C-alpha positions as CSV (number, residue, x, y, z in Angstrom):
1,M,-66.0,-170.2,18.6
2,L,-62.3,-170.5,19.4
3,W,-62.3,-167.2,21.3
4,A,-65.4,-168.3,23.1
5,A,-63.9,-171.7,24.0
6,A,-60.7,-170.0,25.2
7,G,-62.8,-167.6,27.4
8,V,-64.8,-170.4,29.0
9,I,-61.6,-172.4,29.7
10,T,-59.8,-169.4,31.1
11,L,-62.8,-168.5,33.4
12,G,-63.1,-172.1,34.6
13,F,-59.4,-172.2,35.4
14,L,-59.5,-168.9,37.3
15,V,-62.5,-170.1,39.4
16,A,-60.7,-173.3,40.2
17,L,-57.5,-171.4,41.1
18,Q,-59.6,-169.0,43.2
19,I,-61.2,-171.9,45.1
20,A,-57.8,-173.5,45.7
21,A,-56.3,-170.3,46.9
22,H,-59.3,-169.7,49.3
23,H,-58.7,-173.2,50.9
24,L,-55.1,-172.3,51.4
25,G,-55.9,-169.0,53.0
26,I,-54.2,-166.9,50.3
27,P,-55.8,-164.3,47.9
28,G,-56.8,-165.7,44.5
29,P,-56.5,-164.1,41.1
30,I,-60.1,-163.0,40.9
31,T,-59.9,-161.3,44.4
32,T,-56.7,-159.5,43.7
33,Q,-57.9,-158.3,40.3
34,A,-61.2,-157.0,41.7
35,R,-59.4,-155.1,44.4
36,E,-57.4,-153.2,41.7
37,V,-60.6,-151.5,40.5
38,I,-60.4,-149.2,43.5
39,H,-57.2,-150.0,45.5
40,A,-53.7,-149.1,44.4
41,P,-52.7,-151.6,41.7
42,K,-49.6,-153.7,42.1
43,S,-48.4,-152.9,38.6
44,G,-49.5,-149.7,37.0
45,F,-47.3,-150.1,34.0
46,L,-48.8,-153.5,33.3
47,L,-52.3,-152.1,33.3
48,Y,-51.4,-149.4,30.9
49,A,-49.7,-152.0,28.7
50,S,-52.9,-154.0,28.8
51,L,-54.8,-150.9,27.8
52,A,-52.4,-150.4,24.9
53,L,-53.3,-154.0,23.7
54,T,-57.0,-153.2,23.9
55,M,-56.6,-150.0,21.9
56,V,-55.2,-151.9,18.9
57,V,-58.9,-152.5,17.9
58,L,-59.8,-148.8,18.2
59,T,-59.5,-145.9,15.8
60,W,-57.0,-143.2,16.5
61,R,-59.7,-140.9,17.8
62,Q,-61.0,-143.6,20.1
63,R,-57.5,-144.3,21.3
64,L,-56.9,-140.7,22.3
65,I,-60.2,-140.6,24.1
66,A,-59.4,-143.8,25.9
67,L,-55.9,-142.7,27.0
68,G,-57.2,-139.3,28.1
69,T,-60.0,-140.9,30.1
70,A,-57.6,-143.3,31.8
71,T,-55.2,-140.5,32.7
72,G,-58.0,-138.3,34.0
73,I,-59.4,-141.1,36.2
74,D,-56.0,-141.8,37.7
75,L,-55.5,-138.1,38.4
76,V,-58.9,-137.8,40.1
77,L,-58.2,-140.9,42.2
78,L,-54.7,-139.6,43.1
79,L,-56.2,-136.3,44.3
80,V,-58.9,-138.1,46.3
81,R,-56.3,-140.3,48.0
82,W,-54.1,-137.3,48.7
83,A,-57.1,-135.3,50.2
84,T,-58.3,-138.2,52.4
85,G,-54.7,-139.2,53.4
86,A,-55.2,-142.7,51.9
87,H,-51.7,-142.9,50.5
88,P,-50.9,-146.4,49.1
89,T,-48.3,-148.2,51.2
90,E,-47.7,-150.7,48.5
91,G,-48.5,-150.7,44.8
92,H,-48.5,-147.9,42.2
93,P,-50.5,-144.7,42.5
94,F,-51.7,-145.1,39.0
95,G,-53.3,-147.8,36.8
96,N,-56.9,-147.9,38.0
97,G,-57.9,-145.6,35.2
98,A,-56.5,-148.0,32.6
99,L,-58.5,-150.9,34.1
100,W,-61.6,-148.8,34.2
101,V,-61.3,-147.9,30.5
102,I,-60.6,-151.5,29.5
103,L,-63.9,-152.5,31.2
104,G,-65.6,-149.5,29.8
105,V,-64.6,-150.5,26.2
106,G,-66.2,-153.9,26.9
107,V,-69.4,-152.3,28.1
108,F,-69.4,-150.0,25.1
109,A,-69.0,-152.9,22.7
110,L,-71.9,-154.8,24.2
111,T,-74.3,-151.8,24.3
112,R,-73.3,-149.6,21.3
113,R,-71.8,-151.9,18.7
114,T,-73.1,-155.0,16.8
115,G,-71.8,-157.6,14.4
116,P,-68.1,-157.9,13.5
117,E,-67.2,-154.5,15.1
118,R,-68.6,-155.7,18.5
119,V,-66.7,-159.0,18.2
120,L,-63.4,-157.2,17.3
121,M,-63.7,-154.8,20.3
122,L,-64.5,-157.7,22.7
123,K,-61.5,-159.5,21.4
124,G,-59.4,-156.4,22.2
125,V,-60.8,-156.2,25.7
126,G,-60.2,-160.0,26.2
127,L,-56.6,-159.6,25.1
128,G,-56.0,-156.7,27.5
129,L,-57.6,-158.5,30.4
130,L,-55.8,-161.7,29.7
131,L,-52.5,-160.0,30.2
132,V,-53.5,-158.6,33.6
133,T,-55.2,-161.8,34.6
134,G,-52.1,-163.8,33.6
135,R,-50.1,-161.8,36.0
136,K,-52.5,-162.3,38.8
137,T,-52.8,-166.0,38.0
138,G,-49.0,-166.3,38.1
139,D,-48.8,-164.6,41.5
140,T,-51.4,-167.0,42.9
141,W,-49.6,-170.0,41.4
142,L,-46.3,-168.9,43.1
143,L,-48.1,-168.7,46.5
144,I,-49.6,-172.1,46.0
145,T,-46.2,-173.6,45.2
146,S,-44.7,-172.3,48.5
147,Q,-47.6,-173.6,50.5
148,T,-47.9,-177.1,49.0
149,R,-44.2,-178.0,48.2
150,P,-42.4,-178.1,51.6
151,A,-39.2,-179.6,50.1
152,V,-37.1,-178.2,47.2
153,L,-34.7,-179.8,44.8
154,D,-32.0,-177.1,44.7
155,P,-29.2,-179.5,45.8
156,Y,-29.9,-181.6,42.7
157,V,-29.9,-178.6,40.4
158,A,-26.9,-177.1,42.0
159,M,-24.9,-180.3,41.3
160,A,-26.1,-180.4,37.7
161,D,-25.1,-176.7,37.3
162,H,-21.5,-177.7,37.8
163,A,-21.7,-179.0,34.2
164,L,-22.0,-175.3,33.0
165,G,-19.4,-174.0,35.5
166,N,-22.0,-172.6,38.0
167,P,-22.7,-169.4,35.9
168,S,-24.9,-167.9,38.6
169,W,-21.9,-167.6,40.9
170,L,-19.8,-165.9,38.3
171,A,-22.7,-163.6,37.2
172,G,-23.4,-162.7,40.8
173,R,-19.8,-161.5,41.4
174,L,-19.8,-159.6,38.1
175,L,-23.1,-157.8,39.0
176,R,-21.8,-156.8,42.4
177,A,-18.7,-155.4,40.8
178,S,-20.8,-153.3,38.5
179,G,-22.2,-151.4,41.5
180,P,-25.7,-149.9,42.0
181,V,-26.0,-148.6,38.5
182,G,-25.8,-152.1,36.9
183,E,-28.0,-153.6,39.6
184,H,-30.8,-151.0,39.2
185,A,-30.7,-151.3,35.4
186,L,-30.9,-155.0,35.3
187,D,-33.6,-155.0,38.0
188,Y,-35.7,-152.7,35.9
189,V,-35.3,-154.8,32.8
190,Y,-36.3,-157.9,34.7
191,A,-39.3,-156.3,36.3
192,Q,-40.7,-154.7,33.1
193,L,-40.5,-157.8,30.9
194,A,-44.3,-157.8,30.2
195,V,-44.0,-154.1,29.0
196,A,-41.3,-155.1,26.5
197,A,-43.5,-157.9,25.3
198,V,-46.4,-155.5,24.7
199,C,-44.1,-153.3,22.6
200,V,-43.4,-156.2,20.3
201,A,-47.0,-157.2,20.3
202,L,-48.2,-153.7,19.4
203,Y,-46.0,-153.8,16.3
204,Q,-47.5,-157.1,15.3
205,L,-51.0,-155.9,16.0
206,R,-50.6,-152.4,14.4
207,D,-53.0,-153.1,11.5
208,V,-55.8,-154.8,13.5
209,A,-58.1,-151.8,13.5
210,A,-57.6,-151.2,9.7
211,E,-58.0,-154.8,8.7
212,Q,-60.7,-155.6,11.2
213,R,-59.1,-158.9,12.2
214,F,-56.3,-160.2,14.4
215,P,-53.3,-161.9,12.7
216,R,-53.2,-165.7,13.0
217,H,-50.2,-165.8,15.4
218,H,-48.7,-163.1,17.6
219,L,-46.5,-162.8,20.7
220,V,-49.3,-162.6,23.3
221,R,-50.5,-166.1,22.6
222,T,-47.1,-167.6,23.3
223,F,-46.6,-165.3,26.3
224,L,-49.8,-166.4,27.9
225,L,-49.4,-170.1,27.2
226,I,-46.0,-170.1,28.7
227,G,-47.4,-168.5,31.8
228,L,-50.2,-171.1,32.0
229,L,-48.0,-174.2,31.5
230,G,-44.9,-173.2,33.4
231,P,-46.2,-173.0,36.9
232,A,-47.6,-176.6,36.5
233,I,-44.0,-177.7,36.1
234,Y,-43.1,-175.8,39.3
235,M,-45.4,-178.1,41.2
236,I,-43.5,-181.2,40.1
237,Y,-40.0,-179.7,40.2
238,P,-39.9,-177.2,43.0
239,V,-36.7,-175.1,43.1
240,V,-36.1,-171.7,44.9
241,G,-32.8,-170.5,43.4
242,P,-29.2,-170.1,44.6
243,I,-29.7,-166.8,46.5
244,F,-32.3,-168.6,48.7
245,A,-30.9,-172.1,48.9
246,Y,-27.2,-171.1,49.1
247,G,-27.4,-167.4,49.8
248,P,-28.3,-164.8,52.5
249,D,-32.0,-164.6,51.4
250,G,-32.6,-168.1,52.6
251,G,-31.9,-167.4,56.2
252,H,-31.7,-170.5,58.4
253,W,-33.4,-172.5,55.7
254,A,-30.4,-172.2,53.4
255,A,-28.1,-175.2,53.0
256,A,-25.1,-172.8,53.4
257,N,-24.3,-169.2,52.8
258,L,-22.1,-169.7,49.7
259,W,-23.6,-167.6,46.9
260,P,-21.9,-165.9,45.0
261,N,-18.4,-166.1,46.5
262,T,-18.0,-169.9,47.1
263,L,-19.0,-172.7,44.8
264,P,-21.2,-175.4,46.3
265,P,-19.2,-178.5,47.0
266,I,-19.9,-181.7,45.0
267,T,-21.8,-183.8,47.5
268,T,-24.7,-186.2,47.3
269,P,-27.9,-184.1,46.7
270,Y,-31.1,-184.4,48.7
271,A,-34.6,-182.9,48.9
272,M,-34.2,-179.9,51.1
273,P,-37.0,-178.6,53.4
274,F,-37.7,-174.9,52.9
275,D,-40.1,-172.2,54.2
276,E,-43.7,-171.6,53.2
277,I,-43.1,-168.2,51.7
278,T,-40.5,-168.4,49.0
279,P,-42.0,-169.4,45.6
280,R,-40.6,-172.6,44.0
281,N,-40.4,-170.9,40.6
282,C,-37.0,-171.7,39.1
283,M,-37.4,-174.8,36.9
284,P,-37.7,-173.8,34.1
285,S,-36.8,-170.1,34.1
286,L,-40.0,-168.6,32.7
287,H,-38.4,-165.1,32.5
288,T,-35.9,-166.7,30.1
289,A,-38.7,-168.4,28.2
290,W,-40.6,-165.1,27.9
291,A,-37.5,-163.1,26.9
292,T,-36.7,-165.8,24.3
293,T,-40.2,-165.4,22.8
294,I,-39.7,-161.6,22.6
295,F,-36.5,-162.3,20.8
296,I,-38.2,-164.7,18.3
297,H,-41.1,-162.4,17.5
298,S,-38.9,-159.3,17.2
299,R,-36.9,-160.9,14.3
300,K,-39.4,-159.8,11.7
301,G,-39.6,-156.2,12.9
302,P,-37.6,-153.2,12.0
303,R,-33.9,-152.9,13.0
304,A,-34.7,-151.0,16.2
305,L,-37.1,-153.7,17.3
306,R,-34.7,-156.5,16.6
307,L,-32.0,-154.7,18.6
308,A,-34.4,-154.2,21.5
309,G,-35.4,-157.8,21.4
310,T,-31.8,-158.9,21.5
311,F,-31.0,-156.5,24.3
312,W,-33.9,-157.6,26.4
313,L,-32.9,-161.3,26.0
314,I,-29.3,-160.7,27.0
315,A,-30.2,-158.4,29.9
316,T,-32.8,-160.8,31.2
317,L,-30.3,-163.7,31.2
318,A,-27.8,-161.5,33.0
319,A,-30.4,-160.5,35.6
320,T,-31.7,-164.0,36.3
321,L,-28.2,-165.3,36.9
322,G,-26.7,-162.1,38.4
323,F,-29.3,-161.7,41.1
324,G,-29.1,-165.4,42.0
325,W,-32.7,-166.1,41.1
326,H,-31.8,-169.0,38.7
327,Y,-29.2,-171.6,38.0
328,G,-27.7,-171.9,34.5
329,V,-29.5,-175.2,33.8
330,D,-32.8,-173.4,34.5
331,L,-32.0,-171.1,31.6
332,V,-31.2,-174.0,29.3
333,A,-34.6,-175.6,30.1
334,G,-36.3,-172.3,29.7
335,V,-35.0,-171.8,26.1
336,V,-36.1,-175.3,25.1
337,F,-39.5,-174.8,26.7
338,A,-40.0,-171.5,24.9
339,Y,-39.1,-172.9,21.4
340,T,-41.3,-175.9,22.0
341,V,-44.4,-173.9,23.0
342,E,-43.8,-171.5,20.1
343,A,-43.6,-174.5,17.7
344,A,-46.8,-176.0,19.1
345,L,-48.8,-172.8,18.5
346,R,-47.4,-172.3,15.0
347,T,-48.1,-176.0,14.2
348,Y,-51.6,-175.6,15.4
349,D,-52.2,-172.7,13.1
350,R,-50.9,-174.9,10.2
351,G,-53.3,-177.8,10.9
352,W,-50.8,-180.0,12.8
353,D,-48.5,-180.7,9.8
354,R,-46.0,-183.5,10.1
355,A,-42.9,-181.4,10.3
356,G,-44.4,-179.3,13.2
357,V,-45.5,-182.4,15.1
358,R,-42.1,-183.9,14.9
359,L,-40.6,-180.6,16.2
360,I,-43.0,-180.5,19.1
361,A,-42.3,-184.2,20.0
362,Y,-38.5,-183.6,19.8
363,G,-38.6,-180.4,21.9
364,T,-40.8,-182.1,24.5
365,A,-38.5,-185.1,24.6
366,V,-35.4,-182.9,25.0
367,F,-37.1,-180.9,27.8
368,A,-38.1,-184.1,29.6
369,V,-34.6,-185.5,29.3
370,L,-33.1,-182.3,30.7
371,L,-35.3,-182.3,33.8
372,A,-34.7,-186.0,34.3
373,S,-30.9,-185.6,34.0
374,Y,-30.9,-182.8,36.6
375,R,-32.9,-185.0,39.0
376,F,-31.3,-188.5,38.5
377,V,-27.7,-188.0,37.3
378,P,-26.5,-184.6,38.7
379,M,-23.5,-186.2,40.4
380,E,-22.3,-187.6,37.1
381,M,-22.9,-184.3,35.4
382,A,-20.8,-182.5,38.1
383,A,-18.0,-185.2,37.8
384,Y,-17.7,-184.9,34.0
385,P,-18.5,-181.2,33.2
386,W,-16.3,-181.4,30.0
387,L,-18.8,-183.9,28.6
388,S,-22.2,-183.0,30.2
389,G,-21.8,-179.2,29.7
390,P,-21.4,-179.4,25.9
391,L,-24.1,-182.0,25.7
392,L,-26.6,-179.7,27.5
393,L,-25.8,-176.8,25.2
394,L,-25.9,-179.1,22.1
395,A,-29.4,-180.4,23.1
396,M,-30.6,-176.8,23.5
397,A,-29.0,-175.8,20.2
398,S,-30.6,-178.7,18.4
399,V,-34.1,-177.6,19.4
400,V,-33.4,-174.0,18.2
401,H,-31.9,-175.4,14.9
402,G,-34.9,-177.6,14.4
403,Y,-37.3,-174.7,14.9
404,L,-35.4,-172.5,12.5
405,R,-35.2,-175.2,9.9
406,T,-38.9,-176.1,10.2
407,T,-40.1,-172.5,10.0
408,R,-38.0,-171.8,7.0
409,L,-39.5,-174.8,5.3
410,W,-43.0,-173.4,6.1
411,V,-42.0,-170.1,4.6
412,A,-40.6,-171.8,1.5
413,K,-43.8,-173.8,1.0
414,A,-46.0,-170.7,1.4
415,T,-44.0,-168.6,-1.1
416,P,-45.3,-169.2,-4.6
417,A,-42.8,-170.1,-7.2
418,P,-42.2,-167.3,-9.8
419,Q,-44.1,-168.0,-13.0
420,P,-42.0,-167.8,-16.2
421,G,-43.0,-164.9,-18.6
422,P,-43.7,-165.3,-22.3
423,R,-40.8,-166.2,-24.4
424,P,-39.7,-163.4,-26.7
425,E,-40.2,-164.0,-30.4
426,L,-37.0,-164.6,-32.4
427,A,-36.4,-162.0,-35.1
428,V,-36.5,-163.3,-38.6
């Protein structure tokens, strides 16, 4: 029933978003996803990552057949495009086969399987399609923010960022000094965040086919919920980022061309008009939130997975700041947001116990206070960075500490106490 309810809600949300996009004259998530059945997909890697999620419900023989079929379909389509001269001008030359196979598994489950096996296969198909659809939904949300929010709040956030020493300006100079190698490496890490998430999710879901059931909690749930809730905050807190508001990418819309060489002066902030193209997707930093959840879920994996999760978090933070896509305070808000969403899902699984509810309420309150402080007291934060900066980091650390303490309490309660053995008889 829960999976059915989630499917109905997701479908209703997609239809509503498609209608809104149609009224604004932009492609909606359903349209863009349907096009990728034939046209060159925007992200071939993501489609194959989605196929990998679907394959967790299959046997090894079925996985090999599915992967071989997807590769064969892509090869045929590539040859057809080459023969007809229909080379894709944008998008990837592969990925259609993965989408075809995901849909084919769904058809196979409905027509050739019954009972629990059918339900399990449909859950796998739903999981794979949710990852793809989440990407399309996010792209549509970003277009909607640029069309419906003509003014941005970057001057407020830039003033608040003085409390942390304007880390984006420092990271931008360091990244430029690293040369093209560092820039390409961080750009790849940033762009393939969903693929990294799938690697962690595959480890968590490795026993689904054998046990014939999904674990109660896994990374994909948190990943998708963050992607669903985050863009709603963009609508009430539109921010474009330093490279647009204070850098060359903003063109004549930029307040000044300062990033990353000159710090923005401390002046009274104002809502700044901006173009209708650039997404208002900075507050909070969802890339930071997603990388944080990858880090959290990789903690229970083997050493290689833990190291990969740590690397992806550090590299993502470096990329978001170094490319000028986010302010430092965006990252602080993103970490708090991620831990609060993760706590909410785990508390839901435990039946809304008191410790979890307190943690959710505290994380939500801290997140709201952060956003309010960026908006209403940025000048005071810039004037007293020695006080406001440590307070920001302390607020973030308190949410992380609260999460760790609560989850350890849950583990301690779930672990049965050792039973004393029989007492040895005393020798007479």
